[in-house]
N, C-alpha and C positions, 0 to 999 in steps of 0.2 A: 504492500499499500502507498503511496508517495506521503511524502510529507510537508507537511501544509505549508503556502508560499513564507516567508520568515518577515513579520512585519517590522517596517522602519524605525526604528527609536527615534521615538518625537524628544525634539532638545531641547531642554526647559527654559525659561526664560532667566538670563544671568540678573538678579538682584542686584548684582554692584553693579552691571553696565548700566541698570536703567536707569542707578539711581546718578551717577555721573552723567548721562545723558541729561535726567532735569537738569541736573548742578548744569549745566554745558547751559542750556537756553535760559534758566537764570541770571547768566556772566551774562548771556548777551541782550536780557532787559535791562539787565542793571548798564549796562552802557549805552541802549537807550536814554535808559533815567540820566544817567548823566551829561547825554548831547544834549539831552531837553531844559535840564536844568543849569546848565550852562546859557543856552539860547534866551530862558528868564530873566537868567541874569541881563544879558546885553541887553531887552527890550527895555529891563527897566534901566539901565543908561542909557537907553536913546532914546526912553519917554522922558529920561528927567532932563534932557538936551532941549529936546524938541519945546516942551514944557516949560523947560528952565526954575523944575522941580513947584508950579503954580498948585499941580494935578494930584501933588502928595498924597494926602490919604487917599486914595480913592485908589490912584493907582497900586501903592505900598498896598495895601490891602490886598487886592487880588494878586499879585504876586507871592504874598506869603502863603495865600489858601492853597495859589497852583503848586509851591512848593512845599506847600506839606502834602497837600494829597500826590504827588509823587513820590515820595518819601513813602507814606501808608500804602501805594501800591505796591513800590518795592518789598515792604517789609511781609505785604502779604506773600508775594512771589517768592522771598527767601524761605517763607513760613512752608511752601510746597513742595520746593526743591529738600527740603531736610537737612536744613542746614540746622547750625545751631542755634537751639531758643529764644537761649539767652540773648544771643543779636538780635531775632527776632522783637524780641522787646525791646530793645533800646533804639530799634531805625524803627518803630511805631512810637515810641517817646519823643522820638525827635516830627515824624510827620506831624504829632500834635501836638508838639509844643509848636510850630509853626503856622497850623491850622485855628488855631489859641488866639494868637497874635493879631493874626487878621481881624479872627471874628473880634477883640475886642477894639481894635481901629476900627470896625465898622459898629459894634452896640457903644460903642462911648468914643464920641471923636470930640470931646471936652475936654479927653488926657490928653498929654503933651507927647506930637507923634514922637519924637524922636530917642525918649524916655523909653517906650512901648516897643520900639522896634530893638532898641539897645538891650532892653532884658531878656526879649523873647530870642535874637543874636547871640546874647551870653549862655542862657542855661538850652540851646540847641544844642552851643560846642560845649558846653560845661557834660551832658550826654551824650556826645562825641567822642570825648577825649575818656569816657568809660569804658566805652566800645574798645578805642585805641588798645587800653588794656588791656582789655576781655582778652583782646585779636591778640595778644602776645603767643609767639613769633611768627605767625602767620603772614603770610604775603599781605604786603598792606597796609599793615600797625605802624608804621613811621610815619607814612604820606598822610593816614588818618588823623595822627598823634598832630602833623603840622599844619594841615587844615582846619583843625581844633583852633591852636594857638593865634593863626592870622586870623579866622573869625573871630574871635575874644579880642583881636588887638583893636577893628573893625568899628568892633559893634564900642569898645571905650571912646574911639574915635570921634566916635554918633554923638556923643554925650559932652565934651569937651566943648566948650562955650563959642570958639571959632566955628565949630560946623555946627552942632545943634542951633543955631540962628538962622543956615540956610538949606532951605529945603532941597536948593542944588545935590549942595554937598552930602546931605544924610541921602538923596535916593543914588548917588554915584557908588556911596560908599557899601551899602545893602548890594548894591548892583556888582558889584565885585566880590562880595560875600558869596553870591549866587552863583559866581559863575565862578572863583573858585574853586565850591564843593562841587561846580560838576567836572572841572577838569578832574579831581581827585576821585572821584568814581566812578569816571569813563576810565582812567591808569589804571585804578587796582580792576575794577572790572576786566579790563582787556590781557592783566600781567599773571591773575588768575587763570583764566579761562585758558591761555597758553600754557600755563606749566602745568596744563594735563591733572591739576590735583594731588601735584606731587606732595605737597603743603596743604598742613590743618584747614579748614574753612570757618 
């Protein structure tokens, strides 16, 4: 009696390969977030020069909300890629800080705009510094820490007398902060993606 035909072995999906693929998609999206953040900063700079800072409250409100939305979306993608959950919480916190800053400017326009902006940037960069410390020794923690320091310095410049009295200077400083953040996000995402996850994420 002839033996039954051999059933071909069904290859099982490799969970590690699947996770790496999810991480690759995350870093591609994270790179896009960095580009959009940088463009948001450039738009802030352009709006400041076009209007000479006259629409400071209105424009910066929406720029902060946009930055918060990008950070929040990136945090959700990070969670879907199953990267470090504590980093997801910190990135979500950075987005919430931007959103809260924008909402405060919208709901309480009587507050001093420079102080609200400076407080928002300082709080955001404080959480970013915590994220950098937690990332060590992963790729990008040094650049994240540098970006945190640059953002904090720009926030302090906003509340100086020569800066807080000029809507144009305030808008430019916020724009520069967003541009620096966008460059850091895009660069770190590119390096991590090219490293083929040889380093901890």
